[in-house]
N, C-alpha and C positions, 0 to 999 in steps of 0.2 A: 161454319155453322152446320153444314151437312155432316161433317165428322162428329160433331157434338150430338146431333140427332141420332146418328147410327150407333154411337157408343152408348147412348141412353135407351136404345131400342125403340126409338120414336120416329124413325125415318118414314114409316108408312102410317103415321097417326092422322087422325081427323083434325084438320086445322081449326084454330079459333080466330075470331075477328079482332079480338083485343088481347093484350098481354095479361091483364088481370080483370076479374069481374069487379063491378062497381061496389059490390057488397063485401068484398074481401077485406078483412081486418087482420093485420099481422101485428101482434102485440107481444111484448116481453113478459106479460103476465101469463099465468097458467103454463109455465114451462115445467117439465119434469125435473125432479130433484137429481136424478141420475141421467147422465147423457148417454143416449144410445149411439155408440160409435158407428154402427152401420148406417143409421139414418144421417148422422152428421157428415160422414164421408160422402155419401151420395148427394146430399144437399149442397155441401161445399163444392163438390165437383161441378154440379150443374150451375150454381150461381157464379162460380169462378169463370166458367166459360161465357156466361152471359155478361159478366163485367168486362171481359176482354172485348166482346162485341160492342158494348156501350162505349167504351173508350175509343175504339177505332172508327166505327161508322154507324152505329145504330142508336141514334138519339131517341127513337120511339120506344126503346126498352129502358130508358134511364129511370123513370119513376118506379117501375116494377122492380128493377134491380136495387134501387135505393131502399124500398120497403123490405125486400127479402134480406138485404144485407144487415138489417137491424137484429136479426136473430141467428146470425152465422154460428155463434158459439154453442147454442143449445136448440137446434131445430126439432120440430115434431114431424110426425108422418104427414100431418095436414100441410105443413110448410113445404114438404117435398112435393105434394100434389099441386101447391101454388106454383112452385118452380117448374113443374112439368107442364102446367098450363102455359107458361111463358114459352116453353119449347114448342107447344102446339101452335102458338101464334107464330113463332119463328118458321115453323114448317110451312105455313101458308104465305110467308112473306120473304122467302129466300131470294126472290128476284128483285127485292127492294134495294135501292142504292142511292147514292148522292150524285147529283148532276150539277155542274157549275156552267155558267154561260158568260160570255164576254159581251153580252148585249143587255140593254135595259130590261128589267124584269118587274113584274107586278106582284107584290106580296099579297097573300090572301086577304081579302077585305079592303084593300087599298083602292083609292080612286085613280091615282096616277102611278106610272112606272117610275122606277128609280135607277140610277146609274149602277153598273155592276161593281163599282168600287166604293159604294156607299153602304156601310153596315146597317142592318136593320135588326133590332132586338125585340123579342116578345117575351112576356113573363106572365106567370099566373101563380096563385097560391091556394092552398086549402086552409081554411081557418080552423086551427086547433084539431087538425085531422089525426094527429098522433094520439091514440087513446091512452098511451102510457103516461105522458107528461103534458098533454094538451098543447104541444108546440105545433106550428104550421110547417108545411113543406113548400119550398120555392121550386118552381119549374121555370127554366130559363133557356132560351135558344137565340143565337145570333146568326144571321144569314149574311153572306157576302157573295156576290156574283150569282145570286139565285139559289145557293145551297147553304146548308148549315156548316158553320166552322167552329162553333163553340156551343156546348149544351151542358145542362146539369139538372139534377133533381136532388135537392138536399134539404135536410131538416133545418129550420131556423133555430138560432141559438137562444132566442128569448120567446116568452109567451106573448103573443100579440093580444091586445085587449079588444080588438075588433077586426072584422074582415078587412076593413080599409087599412088598418095598420099592417096586417099581414101582406096585403097587396103592395103597400109602400116599401116594405122590406124587400119583396121580390123585385120591384122596379129598381131599387138601389143596387141589388146584386146584378141585374141585367145591365144597368148603366155602366157598372165597373167592367163587365165583359165587353161591352161595346167600345169603351175607351181603350181597353187592351187591344182589341182587334184593330182599332183605328191606328194605334201606334205601331203595330207590327206589320200592317199591310201597306 
């Protein structure tokens, strides 16, 4: 990630506390008719580097990466600025990492500690958050031994008719991941 920041000329940038602003809306609407190759190349280079980080160790970047990925084929200058904001967040979190423990651990908000070999899943969704087709986004993370082992942020395939339905879909996705982690661990 340090290399990505240097390559983007952002190694001395002012860090941000979050990868994206809460008022950021990335939509497939209002795309230019002609693709600006310079903008697309820069955007794809930045987002591709972020994708690598998400896949390897940075669950905290999954949602931002998922949103940016929706416009990979025809980004605008504003999309490049959104991607650079993620880089500014990365600049302030280079020391973040994953730590696993072989001891009982207490998930955030839990009353009791759990065994390091017991998977614990968390999920959330936004209801109709995608302004293009009003689908929701599922956020899911599974912990084992006190650290994340599986995570995703992905657009739901159907339009949920309520926030409860969107949450149930997210819970179902997380339950599948917990079952997978249970089988392979």
